[in-house]
N, C-alpha and C positions, 0 to 999 in steps of 0.2 A: 399553492400545493405543487404545481408543475415546476416552479423554480427550485423548491426544496428538493424535489426528486432529481432534478438535473445536477444540483450541487452534490448530492449524495453519490450519484452515478459517476460524476467527474472525479470526486475524491477516491472512490473505490477503484476506478481504472488507473489513476495515478499511483495509488498504493500497490496495485497489481504489477505495474511496470517497474516500480522501485524494488519490490520483493523478488521479481523474476530476474533482475539484473544484478542483484547484490550477491557477492560471494563472501563466505565466512568460514572460519576454521575453529573447531573446539578441541583443545588439548586437555586430556584427562590423565591423571596419575593414579594407578591402582596399587594397593599393597595387599596382595592376596586377592580377595574378592571385594575389598572395601575401597570405595572411592575416597582418596585422600584430598585431592585438589583438582579443580578444573579452571580453565582460563579461556577467554575469548580473544584477548589481545596480546597477552604476554606469555612467557614461558611458565609452566606449572612448577610449583614448589614440590620438592621431593620429601619423602617421609624420613629420610636419614638412614634407611636400611639398604642402601646400595651395596653391591659387592665391594668389599675392601680389596686392595691390591694384595696379591699373594706375597707371602713372605719370601725373602731371598733364600732362606733355607728350605729346600724342598722336602726335607724329612719331617718337619713339624708343621707343614701347611695343612689346613683343613679345607675341604671342598664344601662350599655352601651353595645351595641352589638359590638363585635370585627370585624372590617372591614378588618383586615389583615389576610392573610393566606400564608402559605408556601407550595410550591410544590417541590417534588423531582422526577427527571426523572433518572431512573437507566437503563443503557444498559449493560447487561451481555455479556461477550465474551465467546468464546468457550474454554473449558478447556481440552478436551480429543482429542488431535491431533495425538498422537502416537498410531498406530494400530499395535498390535503384529502380527508378521509373523506366529506364531503358531495358531492363531485363524482363519486363512484362510484355505479353503478346498484344497485338493490336486490339483484340476483343476485350482483354482485361483493361487496357488503357481507356477504351471507350466507356466501359462500365464505370471506372473510377471517375471519369469526367462527368458522366451523366448523374451518378450518385451524388457527387459533391455539388453539382449545380442544383439538383432538386432539394438537397438538404439545406443549402444556403438560402434558397428561395422560401423555405418554410420559416426561417428565422427572421425574415424581413417583416416588420410590422407596418401598420398603416400610419402614415405621417400625420394625418389630420384626425382629430378626435370626433367621433360620431356620437351625437346626442340622440337617443332613440325617441325622446319626447319633445324634440325641438319644434315640431309642427303643431303641437297641441298647446292650447292655452290652459292655465291652471284653473281649478274650479273657483267659482265665486265664493267669497267669504261672507256668509250670512251672519253667523255668530262665531265668536272666538271660543272654541270648545275648551281650550286649555284654561281660560279664565273661568269659564262656567264650572268646570269640574275641579278647579284649583289643583291642577297637575302641572308642574314645571320641571323642566330638565335643568339640572345645575351643572 
């Protein structure tokens, strides 16, 4: 159970670091109030209703308002993750060293296997109960 919790916590922290450092941009093309296209990686496709070039003859040109607009949403990630150990004060450095030493000492396990019933002998077998009750593990 403890191992599963550690794996979940480690995965969650790795995902948090990944999402906090990732930057992305969303491009959207609206025609009026309707979303026509959106894109995460490439340029958006237009709806074909962009303003046409005005005619060379000024007398017969028609002024049309552009109903299309493009929006860009930019999410900037964090760039400065590495904190220099030299920028910490002496008390902060002492705390980091003491914390890491105590945390690493918790992770060390006993090298020899302890058997709690090693000093005790098993009970004497008077009758074989499995054969008497005809119960067998398969």
